[in-house]
N, C-alpha and C positions, 0 to 999 in steps of 0.2 A: 074401654071396653066394658060393657055391662052384660052382654049376652055371650053364651058359649059359642054360638055360631060365628061371632065376630073374631073370637080367638082362633077358631079353626080356619077361617078365611085368611087371616094374617099368617098363620103357620103354613098354610099351603103356598102362599105367595113367597114366603121366605125359603121354603123347600125348593121351589122352582128355580130360584136365582142364586142361592148360596153356593152350591157346588160349582156352577159356572164361573162365578166371580172368583172363587178360590183358585180354580184351575188357571184362569186368565192372569191372576196376579202372580202366580208362580212362573208361568211361561214368560211374562213380561220381565219379571225379575231376572230370569235366566238370560234374557237378551241384553240387559243393561250391565250385567256384571262381567268382569274379565273372565274368560273361559278357564284360564290356568289357575284361578283361585276360587272356582265355583264351590268346592267343598267347604272352604272357610266361610264364604258368604252365605251359603245355605244353612250352615250351622248357626250363624248369627240370626238368620231369618227364623229358624225354628225356635231358638231360645227366646227371641222377642215374642213370638206367638204364644209360647207357653207362659211367659211372664205376663202378657196381656190377659190371658185366661185367668191367672191367679189374681191379678190386680182388679179385674172386673168383678169377679166373685166377691172379693174382699170389700170392694167399694159398695156393691149393692147391699151386702149384709150389714155393713157399718151404718150406712145411711138409713136403711130400714129400721135398725135398732134406735137410731137417734130420732128420726121423724115419726116412725110408726106408719109410714106410707110407702108402699112398694112402688107406686107410680112415680113418685119423686126419685126413688132410688134407681129405677130403670132409666128414667130421663137423664140422670146424672152420668150415665154411660156415654152419652152423646159426645162428651169432650174427648173420648178416646178415638173418635173417628176423624179428628182433625190433626 
């Protein structure tokens, strides 16, 4: 991205889909876990989400410091989606 409008277009696309994807993932997760242990499973789900948030931020900052390039740092987050 070289222009400001490219950033805002991408931000708009992410905004449109991020909430729906998060809601769908939680409802699908609720379907596949045993109902009598839903509290335990959702606790683990939330801990993993918070851990991923911490690890992602740490990864971007460390790689940016090492390489000096934020684009490489953001690209390195792609492994977290597999």
